[in-house]
MDTraj code that builds the backbone (N, CA, C; nanometers):
import mdtraj as md
import numpy as np

residues = "MET LYS LEU ILE SER ALA ILE ILE LYS PRO PHE LYS LEU ASP GLU VAL ARG GLU ALA LEU ASN VAL VAL GLY VAL HIS GLY LEU THR VAL THR GLU VAL LYS GLY PHE GLY ARG GLN LYS GLY HIS THR GLU LEU TYR ARG GLY ALA GLU TYR VAL VAL ASP PHE LEU PRO LYS VAL LYS LEU GLU MET ALA VAL PRO ASP GLU ARG VAL GLU ASP ALA ILE GLY ALA ILE GLU LYS SER ALA SER THR GLY LYS ILE GLY ASP GLY LYS ILE PHE VAL PHE ASP LEU GLU LYS ALA ILE ARG ILE ARG THR GLY GLU SER GLY ASN GLU ALA LEU".split()
xyz = np.array([
    [-0.0902, 1.0254, 1.9842],
    [-0.0608, 1.0389, 1.8428],
    [0.0896, 1.0557, 1.8236],
    [0.1350, 1.0092, 1.7096],
    [0.2761, 1.0214, 1.6734],
    [0.2870, 1.0823, 1.5339],
    [0.3976, 1.1504, 1.5109],
    [0.4320, 1.1997, 1.3781],
    [0.5451, 1.1120, 1.3280],
    [0.5220, 1.0406, 1.2199],
    [0.6248, 0.9551, 1.1613],
    [0.6830, 1.0267, 1.0409],
    [0.8143, 1.0361, 1.0395],
    [0.8863, 1.0978, 0.9293],
    [0.9806, 0.9920, 0.8734],
    [0.9701, 0.9643, 0.7444],
    [1.0527, 0.8614, 0.6822],
    [1.1229, 0.9188, 0.5598],
    [1.2509, 0.8877, 0.5473],
    [1.3290, 0.9264, 0.4304],
    [1.3537, 0.7978, 0.3508],
    [1.3091, 0.7944, 0.2257],
    [1.3196, 0.6727, 0.1454],
    [1.3732, 0.7046, 0.0061],
    [1.4048, 0.5992, -0.0683],
    [1.4450, 0.6165, -0.2085],
    [1.3217, 0.6528, -0.2915],
    [1.3357, 0.7458, -0.3853],
    [1.2192, 0.7947, -0.4613],
    [1.1402, 0.6861, -0.5346],
    [1.2068, 0.5864, -0.5904],
    [1.1345, 0.4855, -0.6676],
    [1.0514, 0.3915, -0.5803],
    [1.0650, 0.4015, -0.4480],
    [0.9876, 0.3184, -0.3560],
    [0.8601, 0.3875, -0.3078],
    [0.8359, 0.5103, -0.3496],
    [0.7238, 0.5897, -0.2986],
    [0.5887, 0.5207, -0.3185],
    [0.5573, 0.4766, -0.4388],
    [0.4265, 0.4147, -0.4642],
    [0.4070, 0.2880, -0.3819],
    [0.5114, 0.2086, -0.3716],
    [0.5040, 0.0845, -0.2949],
    [0.4780, 0.1137, -0.1462],
    [0.5459, 0.2141, -0.0928],
    [0.5282, 0.2515, 0.0483],
    [0.3878, 0.3075, 0.0699],
    [0.3422, 0.3921, -0.0197],
    [0.2079, 0.4501, -0.0068],
    [0.1007, 0.3417, -0.0050],
    [0.1135, 0.2446, -0.0927],
    [0.0172, 0.1343, -0.0969],
    [0.0217, 0.0515, 0.0314],
    [0.1418, 0.0246, 0.0829],
    [0.1562, -0.0522, 0.2069],
    [0.0953, 0.0231, 0.3253],
    [0.1131, 0.1533, 0.3296],
    [0.0544, 0.2336, 0.4376],
    [-0.0979, 0.2334, 0.4279],
    [-0.1508, 0.2394, 0.3074],
    [-0.2954, 0.2364, 0.2870],
    [-0.3549, 0.1059, 0.3405],
    [-0.2849, -0.0044, 0.3194],
    [-0.3309, -0.1352, 0.3660],
    [-0.3427, -0.1393, 0.5185],
    [-0.2502, -0.0741, 0.5894],
    [-0.2534, -0.0762, 0.7366],
    [-0.3363, 0.0372, 0.7956],
    [-0.4042, 0.1143, 0.7115],
    [-0.4966, 0.2153, 0.7603],
    [-0.4419, 0.3551, 0.7752],
    [-0.3263, 0.3829, 0.7144],
    [-0.2724, 0.5194, 0.7134],
    [-0.3056, 0.5778, 0.5773],
    [-0.4008, 0.6710, 0.5744],
    [-0.4526, 0.7194, 0.4466],
    [-0.4047, 0.8589, 0.4075],
    [-0.3443, 0.9311, 0.4997],
    [-0.2986, 1.0651, 0.4665],
    [-0.1510, 1.0817, 0.4941],
    [-0.0787, 1.1414, 0.3990],
    [0.0618, 1.1685, 0.4215],
    [0.1062, 1.2852, 0.3354],
    [0.2163, 1.3449, 0.3757],
    [0.2767, 1.4552, 0.3021],
    [0.4077, 1.4054, 0.2440],
    [0.4319, 1.4370, 0.1171],
    [0.5530, 1.3925, 0.0488],
    [0.6332, 1.5148, 0.0062],
    [0.7628, 1.5118, 0.0359],
    [0.8525, 1.6201, -0.0020],
    [0.9744, 1.5612, -0.0700],
    [1.0145, 1.6183, -0.1823],
    [1.1388, 1.5762, -0.2467],
    [1.2536, 1.6456, -0.1744],
    [1.3496, 1.5663, -0.1281],
    [1.4629, 1.6202, -0.0525],
    [1.5926, 1.5623, -0.1078],
    [1.7045, 1.6154, -0.0614],
    [1.8357, 1.5615, -0.0954],
    [1.9124, 1.5436, 0.0343],
    [1.9978, 1.4437, 0.0372],
    [2.0758, 1.4224, 0.1576],
    [2.1822, 1.3174, 0.1365],
    [2.2604, 1.2973, 0.2418],
    [2.3590, 1.1901, 0.2378],
    [2.3843, 1.1418, 0.3794],
    [2.4245, 1.0189, 0.3874],
    [2.4612, 0.9567, 0.5139],
    [2.5780, 0.8656, 0.4844],
    [2.5635, 0.7396, 0.5190],
    [2.6692, 0.6433, 0.4916],
    [2.6878, 0.6191, 0.3429],
    [2.5844, 0.6492, 0.2641],
    [2.5896, 0.6269, 0.1197],
    [2.6924, 0.7186, 0.0539],
    [2.7150, 0.8350, 0.1078],
    [2.8193, 0.9315, 0.0710],
    [2.8074, 0.9973, -0.0657],
    [2.7210, 0.9573, -0.1517],
    [2.7139, 1.0161, -0.2854],
    [2.7902, 0.9308, -0.3856],
    [2.8065, 0.9854, -0.5063],
    [2.8755, 0.9112, -0.6115],
    [2.9309, 1.0084, -0.7150],
    [3.0105, 0.9545, -0.8074],
    [3.0708, 1.0343, -0.9143],
    [2.9933, 1.0130, -1.0434],
    [2.9678, 1.1220, -1.1160],
    [2.8990, 1.1136, -1.2446],
    [2.9825, 1.1815, -1.3520],
    [2.9525, 1.1472, -1.4751],
    [3.0201, 1.2055, -1.5898],
    [2.9192, 1.2899, -1.6674],
    [2.9520, 1.4183, -1.6930],
    [2.8633, 1.5062, -1.7671],
    [2.9447, 1.5837, -1.8697],
    [2.9144, 1.5641, -1.9967],
    [2.9857, 1.6303, -2.1071],
    [3.1370, 1.6156, -2.0941],
    [3.1772, 1.4960, -2.0590],
    [3.3198, 1.4670, -2.0499],
    [3.3859, 1.5079, -1.9201],
    [3.3137, 1.5788, -1.8346],
    [3.3710, 1.6218, -1.7065],
    [3.3152, 1.5337, -1.5943],
    [3.4028, 1.4952, -1.5055],
    [3.3632, 1.4123, -1.3930],
    [3.3346, 1.5034, -1.2738],
    [3.2247, 1.4775, -1.2053],
    [3.1946, 1.5567, -1.0854],
    [3.1293, 1.4681, -0.9800],
    [3.1399, 1.5116, -0.8557],
    [3.0888, 1.4344, -0.7425],
    [2.9503, 1.4844, -0.7048],
    [2.8571, 1.3916, -0.6910],
    [2.7223, 1.4234, -0.6440],
    [2.7190, 1.3860, -0.4959],
    [2.7273, 1.4869, -0.4085],
    [2.7308, 1.4626, -0.2642],
    [2.5929, 1.4315, -0.2087],
    [2.4943, 1.5064, -0.2534],
    [2.3589, 1.4908, -0.2009],
    [2.2752, 1.4104, -0.2998],
    [2.2198, 1.2999, -0.2516],
    [2.1407, 1.2131, -0.3373],
    [1.9921, 1.2429, -0.3212],
    [1.9139, 1.2298, -0.4278],
    [1.7707, 1.2567, -0.4184],
    [1.7007, 1.1519, -0.3325],
    [1.6160, 1.1982, -0.2438],
    [1.5359, 1.1126, -0.1563],
    [1.3952, 1.1695, -0.1506],
    [1.3056, 1.0970, -0.0860],
    [1.1693, 1.1430, -0.0642],
    [1.1433, 1.1368, 0.0857],
    [1.0874, 1.2441, 0.1392],
    [1.0530, 1.2493, 0.2814],
    [0.9018, 1.2371, 0.2952],
    [0.8590, 1.1394, 0.3733],
    [0.7170, 1.1183, 0.4007],
    [0.6894, 1.1600, 0.5439],
    [0.5792, 1.2290, 0.5651],
    [0.5374, 1.2654, 0.7005],
    [0.3911, 1.2290, 0.7163],
    [0.3603, 1.1643, 0.8281],
    [0.2222, 1.1246, 0.8535],
    [0.1932, 1.1275, 1.0023],
    [0.0741, 1.1757, 1.0373],
    [0.0263, 1.1711, 1.1748],
    [-0.0523, 1.0421, 1.1915],
    [-0.0199, 0.9668, 1.2967],
    [-0.0756, 0.8328, 1.3144],
    [-0.1239, 0.8157, 1.4582],
    [-0.2432, 0.7572, 1.4772],
    [-0.2874, 0.7256, 1.6136],
    [-0.1910, 0.6245, 1.6768],
    [-0.1769, 0.6300, 1.8088],
    [-0.0818, 0.5432, 1.8790],
    [-0.0975, 0.3958, 1.8440],
    [-0.2221, 0.3509, 1.8277],
    [-0.2447, 0.2079, 1.8022],
    [-0.2012, 0.1634, 1.6623],
    [-0.1722, 0.2554, 1.5720],
    [-0.1307, 0.2180, 1.4356],
    [0.0170, 0.2436, 1.4082],
    [0.0891, 0.2947, 1.5062],
    [0.2288, 0.3336, 1.4846],
    [0.3145, 0.2148, 1.4430],
    [0.3084, 0.1044, 1.5159],
    [0.3928, -0.0110, 1.4845],
    [0.3576, -0.0707, 1.3485],
    [0.2280, -0.0731, 1.3151],
    [0.1869, -0.1220, 1.1829],
    [0.2434, -0.0335, 1.0720],
    [0.2381, 0.0985, 1.0936],
    [0.2888, 0.1927, 0.9934],
    [0.4397, 0.1770, 0.9768],
    [0.5119, 0.1656, 1.0878],
    [0.6573, 0.1483, 1.0810],
    [0.6909, 0.0191, 1.0071],
    [0.6211, -0.0886, 1.0393],
    [0.6448, -0.2162, 0.9723],
    [0.6180, -0.2095, 0.8233],
    [0.5109, -0.1402, 0.7862],
    [0.4769, -0.1258, 0.6445],
    [0.5844, -0.0483, 0.5697],
    [0.6355, 0.0582, 0.6313],
    [0.7411, 0.1372, 0.5671],
    [0.8683, 0.0548, 0.5546],
    [0.9084, -0.0107, 0.6641],
    [1.0310, -0.0915, 0.6617],
    [1.0257, -0.1982, 0.5528],
    [0.9164, -0.2703, 0.5478],
    [0.9052, -0.3813, 0.4532],
    [0.9011, -0.3329, 0.3075],
    [0.8240, -0.2285, 0.2816],
    [0.8056, -0.1852, 0.1433],
    [0.9188, -0.0960, 0.0911],
    [0.9926, -0.0285, 0.1792],
    [1.0997, 0.0617, 0.1341],
    [1.2343, -0.0078, 0.1246],
    [1.2452, -0.1267, 0.1791],
    [1.3739, -0.1944, 0.1854],
    [1.4159, -0.2542, 0.0506],
    [1.5411, -0.2286, 0.0151],
    [1.6019, -0.2950, -0.0997],
    [1.7153, -0.3855, -0.0533],
    [1.7539, -0.3693, 0.0744],
    [1.8652, -0.4454, 0.1289],
    [2.0005, -0.3837, 0.0996],
    [1.9995, -0.2666, 0.0379],
    [2.1247, -0.1998, 0.0026],
    [2.1391, -0.0707, 0.0830],
    [2.2597, -0.0202, 0.0879],
    [2.2869, 0.1038, 0.1596],
    [2.2051, 0.2180, 0.0985],
    [2.1552, 0.3080, 0.1826],
    [2.0778, 0.4222, 0.1342],
    [1.9282, 0.4001, 0.1323],
    [1.8792, 0.2911, 0.1933],
    [1.7347, 0.2654, 0.1963],
    [1.6588, 0.3720, 0.2741],
    [1.7229, 0.4343, 0.3713],
    [1.6587, 0.5447, 0.4412],
    [1.6485, 0.5257, 0.5905],
    [1.5682, 0.6123, 0.6519],
    [1.5496, 0.6134, 0.7962],
    [1.4037, 0.6438, 0.8270],
    [1.3619, 0.6018, 0.9486],
    [1.2291, 0.6346, 1.0004],
    [1.2482, 0.7018, 1.1352],
    [1.1803, 0.8146, 1.1554],
    [1.1848, 0.8867, 1.2820],
    [1.0425, 0.8968, 1.3358],
    [1.0262, 0.8797, 1.4665],
    [0.8940, 0.8867, 1.5284],
    [0.8980, 0.9930, 1.6385],
    [0.8044, 1.0884, 1.6309],
    [0.7952, 1.1987, 1.7268],
    [0.6601, 1.1950, 1.7963],
    [0.6581, 1.2395, 1.9218],
    [0.5299, 1.2596, 1.9894],
    [0.4590, 1.3771, 1.9239],
    [0.3296, 1.3623, 1.9033],
    [0.2490, 1.4676, 1.8419],
    [0.1492, 1.5160, 1.9465],
    [0.1686, 1.6368, 1.9913],
    [0.0869, 1.6896, 2.1006],
    [-0.0568, 1.7152, 2.0595],
    [-0.0755, 1.7718, 1.9408],
    [-0.2096, 1.8107, 1.9000],
    [-0.2213, 1.8117, 1.7487],
    [-0.3380, 1.7737, 1.6986],
    [-0.3698, 1.7837, 1.5566],
    [-0.5097, 1.8429, 1.5457],
    [-0.5272, 1.9368, 1.4546],
    [-0.6565, 2.0041, 1.4384],
    [-0.6923, 2.0075, 1.2909],
    [-0.8137, 1.9635, 1.2594],
    [-0.8637, 1.9748, 1.1212],
    [-0.9210, 2.1151, 1.1066],
    [-0.8678, 2.1919, 1.0159],
    [-0.9055, 2.3317, 1.0005],
    [-1.0521, 2.3462, 0.9609],
    [-1.0991, 2.2653, 0.8670],
    [-1.2351, 2.2791, 0.8162],
    [-1.3410, 2.2628, 0.9237],
    [-1.3253, 2.1606, 1.0106],
    [-1.4304, 2.1280, 1.1080],
    [-1.3950, 2.1659, 1.2502],
    [-1.2684, 2.1912, 1.2774],
    [-1.2268, 2.2211, 1.4140],
    [-1.2040, 2.0950, 1.4979],
    [-1.2209, 1.9757, 1.4381],
    [-1.1973, 1.8527, 1.5117],
    [-1.0502, 1.8481, 1.5559],
    [-1.0260, 1.7842, 1.6716],
    [-0.8878, 1.7733, 1.7176],
    [-0.8602, 1.6310, 1.7656],
    [-0.7319, 1.6031, 1.7869],
    [-0.6906, 1.4690, 1.8296],
    [-0.7041, 1.3682, 1.7182],
    [-0.7352, 1.2424, 1.7564],
    [-0.7487, 1.1351, 1.6565],
    [-0.8589, 1.1617, 1.5559],
    [-0.9627, 1.2356, 1.5958],
    [-1.0733, 1.2673, 1.5028],
    [-1.0245, 1.3550, 1.3872],
    [-0.9199, 1.4318, 1.4094],
    [-0.8668, 1.5200, 1.3063],
    [-0.7854, 1.4425, 1.2009],
    [-0.7457, 1.3223, 1.2360],
    [-0.6640, 1.2441, 1.1419],
    [-0.7518, 1.1792, 1.0387],
])
top = md.Topology()
chain = top.add_chain()
for i, resn in enumerate(residues, 1):
    res = top.add_residue(resn, chain, resSeq=i)
    for name in ("N", "CA", "C"):
        top.add_atom(name, md.element.get_by_symbol(name[0]), res)
traj = md.Trajectory(xyz[None], top)
């Protein structure tokens, strides 16, 4: 099992969720986050004052995926989250040692 963590632009969330559903990833956790990388932020004007927005709003998705679906999930995220512009995001993949469903006590792939 792997834990996939993806940082994407907020307006791409529904598109990514639908693409993941198509490839068989049905459960995920979504967190609103802020960050910056090469995109660096931007300048905004508020009540006549100019200020720099260093941290841009993003969405972090986390999902536990069986090994056989990892590449499909990564492909679905890449394709659906891409705009071709800077700031599209990143995907991180971690080994997941154990997963347990609290209600039933199932573990491993059965818990997903």
